[in-house]
N, C-alpha and C positions, 0 to 999 in steps of 0.2 A: 435487709439489704437496701442500701441507698443507691438509687440510680441517678447519675449525674444529669443535671438539667440540660446540658449541651453535649453533643457528640464531639469529643476531643480527638480529632483525627490523628494528630501527630503521635500522641501517647499510645493510642490504641494500635496504630500501624506498627510501631516499634515493638510493642508487647506481643502482638500475634505473629509477626514475622519471626521473632526470636523463638517463640513457642513452636512454630511449625518446623523451624530449623532444628531445634533441640530434639524434637520427636521424629526427625528424619522422614517426614511425610513426603518430601519431594523425591527421595531416592527410590530407585527401582532396581530390582534384581529379577532375573528370569524365574518364573514360578508356573503354577498350574493355570493361572488366569490368561485370558486373551490379551496380548500386548496392544497398546495404543502408543505410537511413537511419533514424535516431532523432532526434527533437527532444526536448530535456530539458523536463520541466514546469518552467518558469522559477521558481525560488524567489524570495521577496520580497527585494528588493535590500538591505533592512535586516536580513535574517535571518542566523542562524547555524545550523550543522549540528545537527539533532536526529535522533532514532532513526528517524523516518519517512523523512527524507531518506536516511539510511544504507541502509535497506532498499530504497527505490525506486531509488536510484542504483547500488547493487550489482547489482540485477537488470538494469538497463540496461547496465552494464558487462559483465556475463556475456554478454548477447545480442550486444553489439557486438564483443567479443573473439572469440567463437565465429564470428561472421560473417566476421571478418578471417581466421581460420584456415581457413575454408571457401572462401576465394578471392573473397569479395565485396569490392567497393570500399566499405568500411565508413565511414560518416560519422555522427558523433554531435555534434549542434550544441548547445553549452551557452549559457546566458544567464540573465538575471535580469529580474524583473518590477518595474515601478516601484511597484506596490502603493499606489495613491493614498491610500486612507483610512489604512492603517497607517503609511505613511511621513510623510504630512502631520501625523499625530498626534504622531509622534516629533519632527519638526522644530519644531512648535508648542511642545511641552513643553520642548525645548532652548532655544528663544528665550525662553520664559517664565522659565526658570531664570536667564537673563541679563538679565531685566527688560525684555524686548521683547515687545510684543503684536503678533500677526499683523495686527490691524486698523490698526496704526500704519504698516504697510509697504505699499508699492506691490506689485503682482503681480510685477514684475521683480525687486524687492529680495527678496521672499520666495523666488522661484524660485532666486535666486543662493544663498541659504542652503540650499535643498533640494538643489541640485546639489553644494554643498560637502559636505553630509552624505553623499550617495551616493558621492562621490569618496573620502571617508574610510572609510566602512563597507561600501560596495557590493560590493567584491571579496572580502570575508571568506569567504563560504560557498563560493565557487568555489575559493579556495585550499585550503579544508578538504577539498573533494572530491578534490583531488589526493592528499592524505594517505591517502584511502581506496583510491587506485589507479585512479580513474576516467580512462578513456582518451578524453576528449572532444577534439574538434578545436578547441583553444583559439584558433586563428587565426580561427575563425568566431564567436567569442563575441559575442552580441547582448544589447542592453538595450532594453526596450520604449520607452524615451524617446530612443533614438538618432535622429538626424535622419531617416534613411531609414525607420526603423520608424514614427516619428510621421507622416511623409509618407504612408505606406501607410494608416494609420488615417484621416487626413483625406480621402484620396482615396476610401476606402470609404464614409465618411459622405456625401460629396457625391454619389457614385454612387447610393447607396440613397435619398437625398433626391430626386434627380432622377427616380428610378423611382417615386416616390410612396409609398415604404415608410417613410420617417421623417417624423414630424409632431410639432408642438408641441401639447401638451394641458394643460388645467387639471384635474388629477386628484388624487384622494386617494392619497398616497404614504406609504411607511414613512420616518419622519424620525428620524434618529439625532441627538439634541440634544447629544451630547458631540462627535461628529465634525462636527456641523452640516451634514449632507448626507443625501440620500435613499439608501435601500437597496432593492435588488430583493427580491422575496418570498423568494428562496432564501438571502438573507443575513440573514434573521431566524430566530432560534431560539426556539421556544416552550417555556417552562418552567413547570411547575406551581409556583405560589407561594401561600402562605397569606396572605390579606388579610381585609378586612372588607367586609360588605355594609351599606350605609347606607340606611335607610328615611326618605325626606325628605317633609315635608308641603308641598304647594303649595295655597295658599288659592284658592278659587273666587271670581272677581271678583264683587263686589256681594253677598257672603254671608259667613257665618261658617263655612261648610263648607270642607272641604279634601279633596284626593285624596293618595294616598301613592304615591311612586315609589321603587323600589329601584335603587341604583347602587353600583358599586365606586369611582366617581370623582366625589365630591361637588364637587371643585374645578372641574369643567366646567360647573356650573350657570350660570356667567356667559356661556356660549355657547348656552344653551337657547333655541330659537325656537319650540317647540311641545310639547304633550303629545299623545300618540297613544293612542287606544283602539281595540279591535276593534268594528266596527259591530254585530256579533251578540252582544256581551257585555252581557247584561241588567243586570248590576250597575251599569253606567255609563250607562244610557239617559238619566238625568237630567242628564248632563254634556254631551250633544250640543249643539253650537252655542254653548257657553259658552267663557269664557276663564279662564286660571289666572295666578297671580302667582308669579314666580320668587322664592324666598327671598333675602334679603339685598339683591339688586340691584333688586327691585321691578318688574322688567320684566313687562308684561302680554303673554301669549302665547296663541295660539289652541289650543283642544282639537280636534284633527283625528281623523278616523276612517280606519283602514286595516286590511285583513285580515292585513297583515304581522305585527301584534301577536299573540303567542301567549297565548291566554286562560289557559292552564295555568301560564305562567311568571311568577314574581315576583308583583307585585300586579295585573298586568293593565293597568297604566298605564305608558307608556314615555316618558321624556324624550327629546326629539329635539334633537341637537346636530350639525347638518350639517357643521360645520367640523372635527369631531374624531372621527368614526366613519364608516366606509365605508357601512354600512347606513343610518345616519341621513342621509348625503348623498343617497342614492338616494331616501329618503322626502322630503327637502327639495326635490329637483328635481321630484318628482312633484306636490308640493303648493305649489310656488312659495314656499318658506320663505326667510326671511332667513338669511344665512350670517355668523356672527360668530366670527372667529378670536381666541381669547383668549391665545394663547401667542406669546412671542418665540422666536427660532430656538434658544435654549438651554433651552427649556421652562420659563422663568420666565414669570410672568403679565404681560401688557401692561396698558394703561390700562383695558381692559374688566374687568380683575380688581379694579378700584376700590382699596380700601386694601391689597389684597394685591399690588399692582403691584410687579414686580421680585423677588418671592419665588419660590423653586423650587416646582414643582408638588407635590412630596411634603411639603414644609414646609407649604404651603397646605392639603393634605389633612388634616393633623393639626390645624391651627389652625381651619380652617373647620368641622370637626366640633364643636369646642368652642363656636364662635359659634352654629351652628345649634341646638345643644342648649340654650344659654342663652336663645335666642330662642323656644324651644318648637317649632322646626321639624324636630327630629330625633326621629322616633317611636321608633326602636330601632336597634341594630347587631347583626349576627351574624357569626360567623367564616365565612369563605368561601374555598374553594379555587378558584383561577382560573388559566387559562393566560395567561401574559404574554409578549408578544413582546420579545425582547432582541436587540441588535446582535451579530452573530457576531464583529465586530472589537473593539468597545469595551465590550461587555457592558451598555451603557446600555439602559434600558427604552425601547422604540420608541414614538414618538408618531405616530398617524395625522394627516396634515396635508395641507391642500389647497395645491397648488403648481403653478406653470407648469413643466413638464418636457418633455424630448424623449423620444419613444417610437419604437420600431421595430416595425412590424407583423410578426407572426410566423406568422399563419395559413397563408399560402402558402409562406413560406420553409422551414417545418419539414417539409413533405411529403417531399422527397427524403431527408431525414435519417431519417424514419420508415421509408421504403421500403428504404433501403440496409441497415439493421440488422435490422429486424423481418420483412421480406418476402423480399428478395433474398439476404441473408446476405453482401453484399459486404464489410461490416465485421462482424467477430466480436468479441463481448465475452467475456472469459474471467475468471471462470466465467460460463456462459451464464445463470445465474439472474438476473443483473443486467439481462437483456432486459426483465423485468417492470417494474423500476424505471424504466428508460429509457422504456418504453412509457407508463407512467403520467404521467411528466413531460411528454413531448412531445405526448401526446394531450389534455392539459389545459393546454396552454401559453397564456399571456397575453402581450399586447404587452410588450416589454422596455423598461423605463425605463433609458435609456442615459446620462442626464445626472447629474452629481454636483456639489454646491455646494462645489467644491474648486478649488484653484489648481494642485495638483500632478497633472499629467496632460495629455493632449492637449486643448487648448482648442477648444470647439465652433466650427466654422467658419461661424457664422451672423453676419452683419453687419447691424446696424440702421441705417437711414437716416432714420427718423422716430420719433415717440414711441409709435406704436401697436404692439400686440403682434404684429401681422402685417406691420409695416413692416420686413421684413428680406429679405436674399438669402443664399444659401448658395454658397460658393465655396472653392477650395483656398487662395487667398491674397487679400490685400486689394486687389491690382491687378485681379484677375478680379472681385472683389466690386464694385469701383467701376464697372467696365464694365457689370455686370449691373444695378446700382442706377440708373445713368444710363438704361439701356434701360427698366427697370421704371417709373421716375418720369417719363421723357422730360425729365429735367432735366440738361442737359449742363454745368451750372455746379457740380455736385457735385464735391467733392475727397475724398481719403482722410480729411481732418480731419472731414468730415461723417459718417463711419462709425464706429460703435463695435461691437467684437466682443462676442458673448455671453460673459459672465464665467465661465460654468460649464465644468467639464472633463468629459470622457467617462468613463464607467464603465471601470475597469481591464480588465474582461472584454471590452469592445468593442475593446480593443487586442490582448489575448492570443488572441482567437478567430481572428485572422489568422496566428498564430505559425508554423504549418508552411509557409505560403506566404511570409509577409513576411521570414522569415530568409533566404530564397533570392531575395528581390527580386521575388517573383511578382506582387505587386499593382502595383508601379510599372512593371515591365517583364516581362510574362509570356513574352516571347520570349527571355529571356536563357538562356545555356547551363546555368548551375547549376540554375535552376528546372526546366527541361525534363528535366534528368538526374535530379535527386534527388527531385522531387515526382511522384506522391504518395510519402510516406514509408512505412515498413514497419510498425513496431510502436510503440505508445505504452504507456508504463508510468506509471500514476498511481493515485491513491486514489479509491475509490468516492464519497467526499464531494464530489468536483468533477465527477462524471459529467455532471451537468446544467450547472453553471456554465461548465465549460470544454470537456469532451469533446463533448457534444452540439452546442454552439455552433460548435466547430471543424468538425464534420461539416456543419452548416448552411452555414457560410462556404465550405467546400470545394466544395460543389455549386453555390453561388451564383456564385462567382468563377472556379473552375477547371472546373466541370462534372463533377467526379469526386471520389471519396473522398479525404480527406487522409491516411489510413493504412488498413491492412488489418486489424490486430488491436489490441485494447485489453486489456492485462493489468492487471487491477485488484487491487492489493495490499490486504492487510488492515491494520488499525490495530495498532500496537505497543502492547501493554498489559503491565502488571506481573503478578506471579504471582497477585495478588488480582483480576485482570481489570479493573483500573482503567486508563483511558486515561492514557498517560504525559504529564505536563505539568510545567513548571517550578514552577507554583503548588502542586501536590501534593507536590513534592519527591521524586517517584518516578522521575524520568527521569535516567539516568546521562549524564554528559558523554561524547559519542562519541569525542572526541580522547583522553580519559583511557582509554577502553576500548582504543583502538588502541595507546596507550602501554603498556598492561598486557598485552594479548594478541596484539599485532601485527595489522596490517590484514587479513592472510589469515585469522587466527583469528577475527576479528570477522565477516568476510564469511561464513565457513563457519557460524559459530554462528547468525547471523541467518537464513541461507538454509535450514539444515537443518529449520527449523520454519515456513517461510514458504510454505504452500500458497496458491495464488491465491485472493484474496477472503476468506480466513479470517484472523481476528485472531491475532496472535502473542503468546503468553504469554512475555514476555521474562524471562530469568534469566541473570545473568552466567555461570552455569555452562555455558550454551550456548557462550559465547565461549571458556571454558576448554576445552571439548570440541574447539572448532576449533583452539585452540593445541596441544592434545594430538595432534590429527591432523597438524598441521604437524611436530611433533617426530617422530612415527612415520615420516613420509615421509623426513625428514632422516636419521634413523638407518638406514633401509633403504638409502638412497643411500650412506651412509658404509660400511655393511657390504659392499656390492658393490664399492666402490672400494678397500676394504681387502684384497681377495683378490689373491693372487699368481696370475698367469696363465701357463699352460704350453701350448706348441704340441706338446709331446712326448707328452702323455697322450691316450688315446682318450676319446671322450665316453661316459660311463656310460649304460646303458639307462634308468636312473631319470631322468636329466636329459633325455634325448631325449623320453621319455613326458611329463614335466612341461611341457616347452616346447609340445608338441602340445596338451596340455590347456589351458594358459594362453592360447595363441593362440585356441582355440575359445571360452574363457570371455570373453576380451576382445571378440571379435566379437559374442557373445551380448549382452554389456552394452552395446556400442556401438549395437546395434539398439534396445535398451530406452531408451537415452539419447535417440536420435533420435526415438523415438515420444513420449517425455515432453516434449521440446522442442516437437515439433509440436503437442502439446496444452497447451502452456504450463504444464507441471507442473515448474517449475524445481527445486523442492525435491526432487521424486522423482528427477529427473535427477542431482542432486548425491548423493543417498543411494545411487543405483546405483553411482556412481563411488567413493564412500566405501567401500562394501562390497567392491568389486572390489579396491581398493588395500589396505585394512586386512586383510580376511580372505583373499582369494584370492592377492594378490601377496605381502604381508608374511608372513602366517601359514602359507601353504601353499607357494606357488611357491618362495620363497627357501629355505625349509626343505628342499624336495625337491632343489634343485640345489646347496645349500651344501656346499663341500668339507669333508673331515674336518679335524680340528684341526691347524693348522700345515701343511696340505697345499695344493697349488695347485689351481686349477680349470682345466678344459680350455678352450682358447681358443674353441671352437665354442659351448659353453654360455655363456661369459662374454659373447660378442658378442650372443647372443640375449637375455641378461639385460639388457644395455644397451638393446637395441632395444625390449624390453618396457617398460622403465622410461621410455624416451622417449615411447612411445605413451601411457603413463599420464600423463606430464607434459602432453602435448597436451590430453588430456581434462580435466585438472585446471586448466589455465592460465586459462580464463575465470573460475573461482571463486577461484583462489589464484595470482594473477599474479606476485607477488614471489618466493615460494619456488620456483615452477616455473622462472622465468627464471634464478634463481641456480644451481639444480642443472643445468639445461640447459647453461649456459655453463661449468660446472665439469666436465661430462662430456667436453667436447672443445673445441678451439680453434674459435671461430665468428667468421665475418665479420659485419658488421652485417646483411647480407642473409640470414644464417642464424640470426638471433635467433629465439627461440621465438615471440615475439609475431607474427611474420610467417611462421611455419612453416605446415605444412598439417595439417588435421584428419585423423585416421586414416581410411583407406579401408575401406569395407564390403566384405568378401569372404565367399565361402561358407565354412562351418565344419561340423565333425562334431559335431552335437548329442549323439550317443550317448556321446562321450567325457565330456561334462559329466555325463550321467546315471550313467555307470559310476563316475565319480570320487566322486559322492555316496555310493555304496555303500562305496567305498574309505575315505572319511573315517570312516564308522562302524566299519570294521574296525580302523583305526589307533587310534581312540578307545577301542575295546574292549581293545586291547593295552595302551594307556597306563593305562587304569583298573586292569587287573590288576597292572601294574608298581607303580602307586601303592598299591593296597590291600595288596599282598603285600610291599611294600618291596623290590622287585627293582630295583636301580640300573640306569640306562640303559646304563652301560658294560658291564654283564653281558649277554652274548648269550643269546638264547633260541631254541627251536625252535617252529615253528608248523605244525600239521597241520589240514587243512581237509576237512570233508565238504561237498562242493559240491552240495547238494540243489537249489539255485536255477539251476544251470548258469550262474552269474554269470561275467562276463568276467574273464579272468586278465591283462588288458593291463597293469594297474597293480601286478602282483605285485612288480616291481623297486622300486617306491615303497614298498610295504608292508614289504618286506625292509629297505630303508634306514631308514625312519622308525621301524620297530619294533626295529631292531638284531637282526635274525634271521639265524641261521647257515644254517638250511635251512627252506624252505617246501615242504611236501609235501601233495599231495591224496590222501586216503584214503577208503575206502568205508564204514568203520565207526567208531563212537565209540572214543576212545582212553582206556583205563583209566589211572588214576594221573595225571590231568592236570587243570589248571585250564581252565575253558571259558567261552565266551560265545556268544551268537547274534547274527547279523545277518540279519533276515528269516528264511528257513528254513535258511540255512547255519549249520553248527556249526564253531566254531574251538576248537582244543585246544592248550594250552601245557603240555608235559610238565614235571612237577615236578622241579626240580633239588635237589640235596642240602641246600641251605640253607633248605628250607621244612619246618616241623614239621607232618606230615600229620595227626596226631591233633588238634593244636591248631586246625588249619584246619577239620577236620570239626566240632569242637565249636563253633567260631565261626559256621560256616555253619548248623549245626543251630539255634543260638540265634536267628539272624536269621530262619530259616525259620519257627520257632514264633511269633515276634513278628508277622511279616507275615500268617500264617494267622489269628492273633487279630484283627488289623486288618481282614482280609477278612471275617471272620465278623460284625464290628460293622457293616460297610457293608452286607452282605447282609441283616442283620436289618432295617435301615432300609428297604431296597428291597422287602422282603417285607411291610412294613407298609402295608396298603392305604390307611389314613387319611393316612399321611405322603405317599404317592405322589399321592393325590387332591388334597391341599391345598398341597403345596410348589410353588414357582415352577418352570417348565420348566428354567431354567438351573441350579437347585439339583439337580434330578433328574439332569440331564446330567452335572453335576460328580461326583455320587455314582457314576454308572455308569462314569465315567472312572477313578475311584479303584479300582473293582472290577476293571476291565480291567488297570490297571497292576499291581495286587497279584497277579493271576493270572499275568501275564507274569513278574514277579519270582520267584514261587514256582517256575515252570517252569524258570527259569534256575538257581536255587539247587539244585533237585532234580537237575538235570543235572550241576552241578558236584560235588555230593555223590556221585552215581553214579560219576563219574570218579575220585573219590578213594578209594572203597571197594574 
């Protein structure tokens, strides 16, 4: 068998992914085994792979592959989310580029375009996940707009409505004028923006006097229906009971009194615009004020805006300021820093708007979700610090606005049979709705033609909050085998930015519909940032193309690079060098495999003592690392688990174990040692497989002929066994001894091919178990324990033990003494300068503790070096 000199990632990735798919390793069906289930956080159907997806899905794949190796029936359900706002915006933009307006289409025509769009682009991100190595059960792929998924959403709505939890209300909502839909509070991002504060004059009716109002939004004066003052504000006693005139439109409005007005803020006079501010609406209801909505759905002004009708709000803001100034109604303007709500999706400035919307009552629904995470610990957030964020959101929850003024999404199953706002019934389909309507109206002449369905769609999150249940058919048929076997799921891996949007709501839905948690653990990843700590985004141009990274460094290299720095909940400062480090690790493992397979094997030679000792040590080291890995996985410290394996393979296996057992040049290795080397390599591959699936499967298959049942992906995780921890401790001492020998060889230019002698004063009574390894790796002809120092020898210390290498003829003793003396004098001078600092009371009193500590370390290091050099000099004289 010829082993390629280089690891060809691209060829190998395609080969093994096709092999895994062909043998159906990713697919799961209920059986006798314990299930281990993950549901993917469904990416937007229109999305493409970005760095956040790479991190999130790599972690999920690590968990699922490890579960498979540990004998669980591992099931990872993939899928996509219809992403109502984002997808509808893309479809509308595409239609616009073709000269088609959404308003010119029927709902059915628009939905056909939307489905055509998702059919064309919808599978892109899932195909890209395959290139990363994700071992999802592709046969179970779900889309939130699949017929069965939509049926689950509608059934849920009807159920909650019938329980009295869903209601229709006329409320102030967050309106996105670009997407032309409402947003929940959590979909609004508040950003500080520099704007202007306009001081407007309102004349007092029947006089030449005026009052002044400060506002950041002069365009909303067309919706003013009152001026409010604080009843205790003595400045405005003369205004009580009077009326003011709104500039430009000339509307006469009352001056009302309410303690809501802060006498210290602004001018002390407040313009009240009930249709366009949530606090003004409350004042309006309290004082029975008129409500005047001045905006169209795209935030242009309607007929109430008079000559500004049809113009955008920001255009009007600039123009109305000029008109107010020319009319003498603008007292002054000031620069003002203001927090402005913007749409998370479209970045448009949000407009508060009164609208008929559907709401879900949350006060009682949220209670089990609070209890399970914050009191009982049935669901654990990793890291735990996110408990505080979760608690804040859920303890301050408001009713959920679940309707969106969109067509792309599940249409609200409310059917109107009359013209009144309350003339509707809620049902899963129009036939059931007709029966209900007939019963409600006592009109048996009604037909489906008399019913019209609510035109709004449901919030995307109202679909995805059912995800762990609906992917297994748990809403439509809770007694089905898949749902009873796979639910609740085990782990959820997602970002903290959707802890409330999605995670908390799934927990709420789980307790409402299944009476139990939807998952046990939530692993919250950090955000992927660049080296300057900026969030990665296409707009900033600082986000690398994931597929280009895979092309350059290989999927395994990218996975390792990402995970080495991805501790739970902490942001990742991404640098391509991380992926290069991952690629370097790939090459290191490949070269170690080639080295082992390149050895000739002999049954005729006995096993050297050094190899026997090396095997015992590495078996113990492997077991110690395995325990650490298990502990890290249990605590969801995936990065730490990988780092443990990384060090085991790079340092312990490649740098030490292989060196200890490597046969002499052009000599064979004994068959016992070779068999153990293969066994140890296979154990390493099992530990590495969840992180580096392609490389490990390739080496596994090259090590021996394997049937499909013997593939690494379905192999078994190494078994935890008792081990001798003392061997590991003793070998740490041995490493220092070997390093001391190598340092002397290097410093004195003694080639490794030249043998040396080693004499040891064993003051520490250190173990001699690894002497055969020291002899081999030091190329020592004799290792002798002596009671006294050896004259005429080079020496070094390890703890209290003294090691002497008698000088051979090729070392100039006089030159060596001169060199050591010069070095000794330099270090003594350095020590003196450090000690002068430390004896300076002023320096010690004023310096930072870490600086003092550093100086003391310098002093200790210098004293140690002086002792070593003086010992070497004594041996040479």
